TIMI-2910 file (N, C-alpha, C, CB; in pm, 1 decimal, decimal comma, always signed):
<rs>
+----------+----------+----------+----------+----------+----------+----------+----------+----------+----------+----------+----------+------+
!      n_x !      n_y !      n_z !     ca_x !     ca_y !     ca_z !      c_x !      c_y !      c_z !     cb_x !     cb_y !     cb_z ! resn !
+----------+----------+----------+----------+----------+----------+----------+----------+----------+----------+----------+----------+------+
!    +79,0 !   -121,4 !     -0,4 !     -0,6 !     +0,9 !     -1,1 !    +87,1 !   +124,0 !     +3,1 !    -96,8 !     +2,2 !   +115,7 !  Unk !
!   +198,2 !   +123,3 !    +71,6 !   +282,2 !   +238,6 !    +80,1 !   +337,9 !   +279,6 !    -55,4 !   +393,0 !   +212,9 !   +175,5 !  Unk !
!   +383,6 !   +181,4 !   -134,9 !   +433,6 !   +213,6 !   -269,0 !   +327,3 !   +267,0 !   -360,9 !   +495,1 !    +93,2 !   -331,0 !  Unk !
!   +207,5 !   +206,0 !   -356,7 !    +93,7 !   +254,4 !   -439,5 !    +58,7 !   +394,7 !   -397,2 !    -31,5 !   +161,2 !   -426,2 !  Unk !
!    +60,6 !   +425,8 !   -268,8 !    +28,4 !   +555,9 !   -220,8 !   +134,5 !   +656,6 !   -270,1 !    +18,3 !   +555,0 !    -67,7 !  Unk !
!   +256,7 !   +621,9 !   -270,7 !   +362,1 !   +707,8 !   -319,3 !   +351,0 !   +736,0 !   -473,6 !   +497,1 !   +643,5 !   -286,4 !  Unk !
!   +324,5 !   +628,9 !   -547,5 !   +309,9 !   +637,8 !   -691,7 !   +195,9 !   +732,9 !   -728,7 !   +285,2 !   +498,8 !   -751,5 !  Unk !
!    +84,2 !   +714,7 !   -661,4 !    -35,0 !   +790,2 !   -691,7 !    -35,4 !   +924,9 !   -623,1 !   -156,5 !   +712,5 !   -652,6 !  Unk !
!    +54,9 !   +946,4 !   -528,2 !    +63,9 !  +1070,8 !   -448,5 !    -67,1 !  +1102,2 !   -377,8 !   +103,2 !  +1188,9 !   -538,1 !  Unk !
!   -119,9 !   +996,8 !   -315,6 !   -236,6 !  +1014,1 !   -226,8 !   -212,9 !   +937,3 !    -97,6 !   -368,5 !   +965,5 !   -295,9 !  Unk !
!   -265,7 !   +981,8 !    +10,0 !   -241,6 !   +910,8 !   +136,5 !   -304,9 !   +770,8 !   +141,2 !   -294,9 !   +993,5 !   +251,8 !  Unk !
!   -247,1 !   +682,9 !   +218,2 !   -304,7 !   +543,3 !   +224,4 !   -450,4 !   +538,5 !   +264,9 !   -225,7 !   +458,3 !   +322,8 !  Unk !
!   -493,0 !   +632,3 !   +351,8 !   -634,9 !   +627,2 !   +396,8 !   -727,7 !   +659,9 !   +277,0 !   -660,2 !   +730,2 !   +516,9 !  Unk !
!   -675,9 !   +737,0 !   +178,7 !   -757,1 !   +767,6 !    +66,1 !   -778,4 !   +644,6 !    -19,7 !   -695,6 !   +878,1 !    -13,5 !  Unk !
!   -670,2 !   +567,8 !    -36,9 !   -682,1 !   +441,6 !   -116,3 !   -783,6 !   +344,5 !    -50,1 !   -540,4 !   +370,8 !   -129,3 !  Unk !
!   -775,3 !   +335,1 !    +82,0 !   -872,0 !   +245,2 !   +155,0 !  -1011,5 !   +295,7 !   +138,9 !   -838,5 !   +235,4 !   +306,7 !  Unk !
!  -1030,8 !   +428,0 !   +142,0 !  -1162,7 !   +489,9 !   +125,0 !  -1218,6 !   +457,4 !    -14,2 !  -1153,8 !   +643,9 !   +145,5 !  Unk !
!  -1128,4 !   +476,3 !   -117,1 !  -1175,2 !   +445,6 !   -252,1 !  -1209,1 !   +298,0 !   -271,2 !  -1070,8 !   +486,6 !   -352,8 !  Unk !
!  -1133,0 !   +211,6 !   -205,8 !  -1161,3 !    +67,3 !   -211,9 !  -1304,4 !    +47,2 !   -160,3 !  -1056,0 !    -17,3 !   -126,2 !  Unk !
!  -1334,9 !   +106,6 !    -50,4 !  -1466,6 !    +85,9 !    +14,7 !  -1580,5 !   +152,1 !    -66,6 !  -1464,7 !   +143,9 !   +160,1 !  Unk !
!  -1566,0 !   +274,0 !   -106,0 !  -1678,8 !   +344,9 !   -169,5 !  -1693,7 !   +325,3 !   -317,5 !  -1666,5 !   +487,7 !   -144,5 !  Unk !
!  -1584,3 !   +306,4 !   -388,3 !  -1596,3 !   +285,2 !   -536,8 !  -1612,8 !   +139,6 !   -571,4 !  -1472,6 !   +339,9 !   -610,5 !  Unk !
!  -1537,9 !    +54,1 !   -500,9 !  -1557,2 !    -89,1 !   -515,1 !  -1478,0 !   -154,2 !   -630,0 !  -1701,6 !   -115,7 !   -534,6 !  Unk !
!  -1408,8 !    -77,3 !   -709,9 !  -1336,4 !   -138,3 !   -821,1 !  -1194,0 !   -180,4 !   -786,4 !  -1332,6 !    -43,3 !   -935,8 !  Unk !
!  -1145,6 !   -133,7 !   -674,2 !  -1014,5 !   -170,2 !   -627,8 !  -1027,1 !   -288,8 !   -538,1 !   -946,2 !    -55,0 !   -556,8 !  Unk !
!   -963,3 !   -399,8 !   -581,0 !   -964,3 !   -522,2 !   -503,2 !   -820,3 !   -573,9 !   -498,9 !  -1063,0 !   -629,1 !   -564,4 !  Unk !
!   -730,5 !   -510,2 !   -417,0 !   -594,2 !   -560,1 !   -410,8 !   -588,5 !   -697,6 !   -348,8 !   -506,8 !   -465,1 !   -333,2 !  Unk !
!   -488,2 !   -776,2 !   -392,3 !   -470,8 !   -905,2 !   -332,3 !   -415,3 !   -884,8 !   -190,4 !   -377,0 !   -994,5 !   -418,7 !  Unk !
!   -446,1 !   -969,7 !    -99,5 !   -394,4 !   -963,6 !    +35,4 !   -289,6 !  -1067,3 !    +60,7 !   -504,2 !   -978,9 !   +133,4 !  Unk !
!   -181,2 !  -1030,8 !   +122,1 !    -80,2 !  -1124,3 !   +160,6 !   -122,4 !  -1195,2 !   +288,7 !    +53,8 !  -1054,2 !   +177,9 !  Unk !
!    -49,6 !  -1297,6 !   +325,8 !    -83,3 !  -1369,3 !   +451,1 !    -79,0 !  -1274,9 !   +573,3 !    +15,2 !  -1488,2 !   +472,9 !  Unk !
!     +9,1 !  -1175,6 !   +564,2 !    +19,6 !  -1080,6 !   +677,5 !    -94,4 !   -974,9 !   +674,8 !   +158,5 !  -1008,7 !   +673,6 !  Unk !
!   -177,1 !   -977,2 !   +571,6 !   -287,0 !   -883,0 !   +565,0 !   -259,7 !   -756,7 !   +483,8 !   -324,6 !   -844,8 !   +701,1 !  Unk !
!   -132,1 !   -743,0 !   +440,8 !    -94,1 !   -626,4 !   +362,7 !   -159,6 !   -635,9 !   +221,4 !    +63,1 !   -616,0 !   +352,3 !  Unk !
!   -192,0 !   -517,0 !   +171,2 !   -250,5 !   -512,1 !    +34,8 !   -136,2 !   -516,0 !    -69,5 !   -339,4 !   -381,0 !    +15,7 !  Unk !
!   -162,6 !   -588,1 !   -176,8 !    -71,0 !   -596,3 !   -288,7 !   -144,0 !   -548,2 !   -414,3 !    -16,8 !   -741,5 !   -306,5 !  Unk !
!   -106,3 !   -427,4 !   -463,3 !   -172,2 !   -376,4 !   -583,1 !   -101,1 !   -420,1 !   -706,4 !   -181,0 !   -226,8 !   -580,1 !  Unk !
!   -182,4 !   -452,2 !   -804,7 !   -126,6 !   -492,0 !   -936,3 !   -110,4 !   -369,8 !  -1022,3 !   -217,2 !   -596,4 !  -1008,0 !  Unk !
!    -50,5 !   -388,0 !  -1137,2 !    -34,0 !   -276,3 !  -1232,5 !   -176,3 !   -224,8 !  -1273,0 !    +50,2 !   -323,5 !  -1362,3 !  Unk !
!   -270,9 !   -309,6 !  -1293,8 !   -405,0 !   -272,2 !  -1328,5 !   -466,7 !   -190,8 !  -1218,2 !   -488,3 !   -393,6 !  -1357,6 !  Unk !
!   -443,2 !   -232,5 !  -1094,0 !   -492,4 !   -153,4 !   -978,2 !   -435,6 !    -17,4 !   -974,2 !   -461,1 !   -221,6 !   -849,5 !  Unk !
!   -307,9 !     -3,6 !  -1003,6 !   -243,2 !   +127,6 !  -1004,2 !   -299,0 !   +217,5 !  -1115,1 !    -91,8 !   +111,5 !  -1021,0 !  Unk !
!   -326,5 !   +158,1 !  -1231,0 !   -384,3 !   +235,6 !  -1338,7 !   -526,2 !   +283,0 !  -1301,8 !   -386,9 !   +152,4 !  -1468,0 !  Unk !
!   -601,9 !   +195,8 !  -1234,5 !   -734,3 !   +234,6 !  -1185,8 !   -724,1 !   +347,2 !  -1085,3 !   -805,9 !   +115,3 !  -1123,3 !  Unk !
!   -629,9 !   +334,9 !   -990,7 !   -607,8 !   +440,1 !   -890,9 !   -580,5 !   +575,3 !   -957,0 !   -490,9 !   +402,5 !   -799,3 !  Unk !
!   -488,4 !   +573,8 !  -1052,6 !   -451,6 !   +696,5 !  -1121,1 !   -572,9 !   +753,4 !  -1198,0 !   -332,8 !   +670,4 !  -1217,5 !  Unk !
!   -656,3 !   +663,8 !  -1257,6 !   -774,0 !   +705,6 !  -1330,5 !   -872,8 !   +774,3 !  -1236,7 !   -839,5 !   +585,7 !  -1399,6 !  Unk !
!   -891,4 !   +707,7 !  -1119,6 !   -984,2 !   +761,2 !  -1016,4 !   -933,9 !   +904,0 !   -967,7 !   -993,3 !   +657,8 !   -891,3 !  Unk !
!   -804,4 !   +906,3 !   -942,8 !   -743,6 !  +1035,4 !   -899,3 !   -771,7 !  +1144,7 !  -1000,9 !   -589,5 !  +1020,8 !   -879,4 !  Unk !
!   -752,4 !  +1111,0 !  -1128,5 !   -773,7 !  +1209,6 !  -1235,2 !   -919,1 !  +1255,0 !  -1236,5 !   -734,5 !  +1150,7 !  -1372,9 !  Unk !
!  -1012,9 !  +1157,6 !  -1225,2 !  -1150,8 !  +1193,0 !  -1231,1 !  -1190,8 !  +1284,6 !  -1112,5 !  -1235,1 !  +1067,0 !  -1233,3 !  Unk !
!  -1140,7 !  +1252,8 !   -995,1 !  -1183,3 !  +1324,8 !   -873,1 !  -1110,7 !  +1457,9 !   -861,0 !  -1157,3 !  +1239,0 !   -746,9 !  Unk !
!   -982,0 !  +1462,7 !   -885,6 !   -907,9 !  +1582,6 !   -861,0 !   -903,7 !  +1677,7 !   -981,8 !   -770,0 !  +1546,6 !   -819,8 !  Unk !
!   -879,2 !  +1626,8 !  -1098,5 !   -870,0 !  +1716,2 !  -1212,7 !  -1006,4 !  +1746,2 !  -1276,3 !   -777,9 !  +1656,5 !  -1315,7 !  Unk !
!  -1090,4 !  +1640,8 !  -1292,3 !  -1217,2 !  +1663,3 !  -1352,0 !  -1326,3 !  +1698,0 !  -1252,0 !  -1255,5 !  +1545,5 !  -1428,5 !  Unk !
!  -1290,8 !  +1698,2 !  -1127,0 !  -1383,3 !  +1740,4 !  -1017,2 !  -1511,6 !  +1654,2 !  -1013,6 !  -1422,4 !  +1891,0 !  -1034,7 !  Unk !
!  -1496,5 !  +1525,5 !  -1035,4 !  -1614,2 !  +1442,5 !  -1023,8 !  -1637,4 !  +1398,0 !   -880,8 !  -1602,4 !  +1322,9 !  -1113,8 !  Unk !
!  -1758,5 !  +1361,1 !   -850,0 !  -1790,7 !  +1304,8 !   -717,7 !  -1753,8 !  +1158,4 !   -722,0 !  -1943,3 !  +1324,4 !   -679,7 !  Unk !
!  -1754,3 !  +1094,7 !   -605,8 !  -1726,1 !   +947,1 !   -603,6 !  -1830,2 !   +869,1 !   -684,7 !  -1724,4 !   +893,5 !   -456,2 !  Unk !
!  -1959,2 !   +897,6 !   -672,5 !  -2051,7 !   +825,5 !   -757,8 !  -2033,1 !   +848,9 !   -907,7 !  -2188,8 !   +862,0 !   -720,4 !  Unk !
!  -1992,0 !   +977,4 !   -945,3 !  -1965,8 !   +999,9 !  -1084,2 !  -1838,1 !   +931,1 !  -1131,3 !  -1958,0 !  +1146,0 !  -1110,4 !  Unk !
!  -1739,7 !   +922,2 !  -1046,1 !  -1617,2 !   +845,2 !  -1081,2 !  -1649,4 !   +696,8 !  -1096,7 !  -1506,9 !   +864,0 !   -972,4 !  Unk !
!  -1736,2 !   +645,8 !  -1010,7 !  -1778,2 !   +506,4 !  -1018,1 !  -1847,7 !   +476,1 !  -1150,7 !  -1870,8 !   +473,1 !   -901,5 !  Unk !
!  -1935,3 !   +568,6 !  -1188,5 !  -2006,2 !   +553,4 !  -1318,5 !  -1906,5 !   +555,9 !  -1434,9 !  -2112,6 !   +667,1 !  -1337,1 !  Unk !
!  -1809,4 !   +646,6 !  -1427,4 !  -1706,0 !   +654,3 !  -1532,9 !  -1629,1 !   +527,0 !  -1539,6 !  -1610,3 !   +770,7 !  -1509,1 !  Unk !
!  -1596,2 !   +468,5 !  -1426,4 !  -1525,6 !   +338,2 !  -1423,4 !  -1609,7 !   +228,1 !  -1485,5 !  -1489,1 !   +299,8 !  -1279,0 !  Unk !
!  -1737,8 !   +231,6 !  -1455,6 !  -1828,0 !   +126,7 !  -1516,5 !  -1827,1 !   +142,1 !  -1664,4 !  -1975,6 !   +137,0 !  -1463,6 !  Unk !
!  -1844,6 !   +265,2 !  -1715,3 !  -1840,9 !   +291,1 !  -1861,0 !  -1706,8 !   +249,3 !  -1920,0 !  -1866,9 !   +441,0 !  -1890,6 !  Unk !
!  -1598,0 !   +273,9 !  -1847,7 !  -1466,0 !   +233,6 !  -1895,4 !  -1455,2 !    +84,5 !  -1910,6 !  -1359,0 !   +282,6 !  -1802,1 !  Unk !
!  -1506,3 !    +12,6 !  -1815,5 !  -1503,0 !   -134,3 !  -1818,2 !  -1587,1 !   -192,1 !  -1928,7 !  -1549,5 !   -189,9 !  -1686,9 !  Unk !
!  -1696,9 !   -124,8 !  -1953,4 !  -1784,3 !   -169,7 !  -2062,7 !  -1738,8 !   -131,6 !  -2195,7 !  -1917,7 !   -118,9 !  -2045,3 !  Unk !
!  -1639,9 !    -45,3 !  -2200,7 !  -1586,3 !     +0,7 !  -2331,4 !  -1659,1 !   +111,4 !  -2391,2 !  -1584,8 !   -107,2 !  -2427,3 !  Unk !
!  -1744,2 !   +179,6 !  -2312,0 !  -1818,2 !   +296,6 !  -2363,4 !  -1724,7 !   +411,5 !  -2360,4 !  -1947,2 !   +327,6 !  -2280,8 !  Unk !
!  -1719,0 !   +486,3 !  -2469,8 !  -1636,2 !   +603,8 !  -2470,9 !  -1702,4 !   +714,9 !  -2389,6 !  -1609,8 !   +649,3 !  -2614,3 !  Unk !
!  -1622,3 !   +781,8 !  -2305,1 !  -1681,7 !   +894,9 !  -2229,5 !  -1718,8 !  +1008,2 !  -2318,8 !  -1586,6 !   +945,1 !  -2123,4 !  Unk !
!  -1810,8 !  +1085,5 !  -2279,4 !  -1860,6 !  +1196,9 !  -2361,2 !  -1739,0 !  +1289,4 !  -2385,1 !  -1983,2 !  +1275,1 !  -2288,9 !  Unk !
!  -1732,5 !  +1343,2 !  -2501,3 !  -1625,8 !  +1435,8 !  -2540,0 !  -1640,7 !  +1561,4 !  -2459,9 !  -1628,5 !  +1467,0 !  -2691,4 !  Unk !
!  -1528,9 !  +1610,0 !  -2400,2 !  -1535,9 !  +1736,1 !  -2325,6 !  -1571,4 !  +1848,7 !  -2414,4 !  -1406,4 !  +1765,8 !  -2256,7 !  Unk !
!  -1635,3 !  +1950,7 !  -2362,3 !  -1672,2 !  +2066,7 !  -2440,2 !  -1543,0 !  +2143,9 !  -2475,2 !  -1774,4 !  +2157,1 !  -2361,5 !  Unk !
!  -1548,5 !  +2209,5 !  -2590,4 !  -1431,6 !  +2289,4 !  -2628,7 !  -1404,1 !  +2392,9 !  -2523,1 !  -1452,4 !  +2356,9 !  -2765,1 !  Unk !
!  -1275,0 !  +2418,7 !  -2503,7 !  -1244,5 !  +2518,0 !  -2401,8 !  -1168,3 !  +2636,6 !  -2463,8 !  -1162,1 !  +2454,0 !  -2287,3 !  Unk !
!  -1189,6 !  +2753,3 !  -2414,8 !  -1120,0 !  +2870,5 !  -2466,2 !   -978,8 !  +2872,3 !  -2395,9 !  -1205,4 !  +3006,9 !  -2437,8 !  Unk !
!   -901,8 !  +2972,5 !  -2431,3 !   -767,4 !  +2982,9 !  -2374,8 !   -767,8 !  +3002,5 !  -2221,0 !   -693,9 !  +3098,9 !  -2441,3 !  Unk !
!   -873,5 !  +3058,7 !  -2166,3 !   -882,0 !  +3081,2 !  -2021,8 !   -931,8 !  +2957,1 !  -1948,4 !   -974,1 !  +3199,5 !  -1992,1 !  Unk !
!   -960,3 !  +2847,0 !  -2016,4 !  -1004,4 !  +2724,9 !  -1951,5 !  -1149,8 !  +2708,2 !  -1938,2 !   -947,6 !  +2716,1 !  -1822,7 !  Unk !
!  -1224,1 !  +2811,2 !  -1977,4 !  -1373,2 !  +2800,7 !  -1967,2 !  -1422,7 !  +2734,5 !  -2096,6 !  -1443,0 !  +2946,1 !  -1945,9 !  Unk !
!  -1541,6 !  +2672,4 !  -2083,2 !  -1607,0 !  +2620,3 !  -2206,3 !  -1624,6 !  +2733,8 !  -2307,1 !  -1746,6 !  +2555,2 !  -2173,3 !  Unk !
!  -1611,4 !  +2698,4 !  -2435,8 !  -1617,3 !  +2801,1 !  -2541,6 !  -1748,3 !  +2881,5 !  -2535,8 !  -1602,9 !  +2735,0 !  -2680,5 !  Unk !
!  -1860,2 !  +2812,6 !  -2505,3 !  -1989,0 !  +2885,9 !  -2505,3 !  -1994,6 !  +2984,0 !  -2385,1 !  -2110,5 !  +2784,2 !  -2499,1 !  Unk !
!  -1935,5 !  +2950,7 !  -2276,2 !  -1932,7 !  +3041,4 !  -2161,1 !  -1840,0 !  +3156,2 !  -2188,1 !  -1890,0 !  +2968,2 !  -2034,0 !  Unk !
!  -1726,5 !  +3133,3 !  -2250,6 !  -1636,1 !  +3241,9 !  -2282,2 !  -1700,1 !  +3338,4 !  -2378,9 !  -1506,8 !  +3188,6 !  -2339,3 !  Unk !
!  -1775,4 !  +3286,7 !  -2476,8 !  -1843,3 !  +3372,6 !  -2573,1 !  -1946,7 !  +3461,9 !  -2505,4 !  -1910,0 !  +3288,1 !  -2681,0 !  Unk !
!  -2024,2 !  +3400,4 !  -2416,2 !  -2123,8 !  +3471,5 !  -2339,7 !  -2062,3 !  +3583,7 !  -2257,1 !  -2197,8 !  +3375,9 !  -2250,2 !  Unk !
!  -1950,3 !  +3551,6 !  -2191,7 !  -1882,7 !  +3654,1 !  -2111,3 !  -1829,8 !  +3768,9 !  -2195,4 !  -1768,9 !  +3592,4 !  -2033,8 !  Unk !
!  -1780,0 !  +3737,8 !  -2313,0 !  -1734,0 !  +3844,1 !  -2404,7 !  -1846,9 !  +3934,2 !  -2442,3 !  -1671,7 !  +3785,3 !  -2530,5 !  Unk !
!  -1963,5 !  +3874,0 !  -2477,4 !  -2077,6 !  +3951,4 !  -2517,1 !  -2130,1 !  +4041,9 !  -2406,4 !  -2184,9 !  +3860,5 !  -2563,0 !  Unk !
!  -2127,1 !  +3987,1 !  -2279,6 !  -2169,0 !  +4064,9 !  -2165,7 !  -2073,2 !  +4185,3 !  -2141,7 !  -2175,6 !  +3974,6 !  -2041,1 !  Unk !
!  -1943,0 !  +4158,8 !  -2160,1 !  -1845,4 !  +4259,2 !  -2140,4 !  -1869,6 !  +4374,5 !  -2237,0 !  -1707,2 !  +4201,8 !  -2156,7 !  Unk !
!  -1896,5 !  +4340,5 !  -2365,0 !  -1925,2 !  +4442,9 !  -2468,5 !  -2047,5 !  +4525,5 !  -2428,8 !  -1948,9 !  +4376,0 !  -2607,9 !  Unk !
!  -2151,7 !  +4458,9 !  -2385,1 !  -2274,6 !  +4530,8 !  -2346,7 !  -2248,4 !  +4623,1 !  -2230,8 !  -2386,5 !  +4433,0 !  -2310,6 !  Unk !
!  -2172,3 !  +4578,5 !  -2131,4 !  -2144,4 !  +4660,8 !  -2012,3 !  -2059,8 !  +4784,0 !  -2055,1 !  -2068,3 !  +4575,2 !  -1901,0 !  Unk !
!  -1958,3 !  +4758,0 !  -2144,9 !  -1879,5 !  +4868,1 !  -2189,1 !  -1964,0 !  +4967,9 !  -2269,1 !  -1763,4 !  +4818,2 !  -2271,0 !  Unk !
!  -2060,2 !  +4918,5 !  -2347,8 !  -2146,2 !  +5010,4 !  -2419,7 !  -2232,0 !  +5093,3 !  -2322,4 !  -2235,4 !  +4933,1 !  -2517,7 !  Unk !
!  -2280,7 !  +5032,5 !  -2216,7 !  -2360,6 !  +5102,2 !  -2115,2 !  -2276,8 !  +5213,4 !  -2046,1 !  -2413,7 !  +4999,9 !  -2009,2 !  Unk !
!  -2153,7 !  +5177,9 !  -2014,1 !  -2064,8 !  +5272,8 !  -1947,8 !  -2036,2 !  +5389,8 !  -2039,4 !  -1933,9 !  +5204,9 !  -1905,3 !  Unk !
!  -2018,9 !  +5367,9 !  -2171,2 !  -1994,7 !  +5474,8 !  -2264,0 !  -2117,8 !  +5566,1 !  -2274,4 !  -1957,4 !  +5418,1 !  -2400,5 !  Unk !
!  -2240,6 !  +5511,4 !  -2269,4 !  -2364,4 !  +5583,7 !  -2277,6 !  -2382,7 !  +5674,2 !  -2154,0 !  -2481,3 !  +5485,8 !  -2291,6 !  Unk !
!  -2337,9 !  +5625,8 !  -2041,8 !  -2353,3 !  +5696,5 !  -1913,7 !  -2253,5 !  +5813,8 !  -1900,2 !  -2334,1 !  +5597,5 !  -1796,6 !  Unk !
!  -2148,2 !  +5810,2 !  -1978,9 !  -2040,5 !  +5917,0 !  -1970,5 !  -2091,6 !  +6050,1 !  -2024,7 !  -1911,3 !  +5874,1 !  -2051,8 !  Unk !
+----------+----------+----------+----------+----------+----------+----------+----------+----------+----------+----------+----------+------+
</rs>
């Protein structure tokens, strides 16, 4: 568990929590009770970490994404993003609002 924790850069208690709540992690147990993670387990851990931390998914959302991944369903394509990291439609709306506010400020001068 220590090595898997270091590789994924998450604390051991987080791995245990993910095992319990998500259910896809089933590390083999040694006679001493220590967990032994396989390469597949580590890939799953890194995938879960990406979903939760970078994509800001909840645990149930991450679980659904794992189910879709196992079934071979392609996840929905992410929306296009502008240079500032916002979805393109949101960035466009903000630009339009900015122009309208600037026009109102000019009228009030």
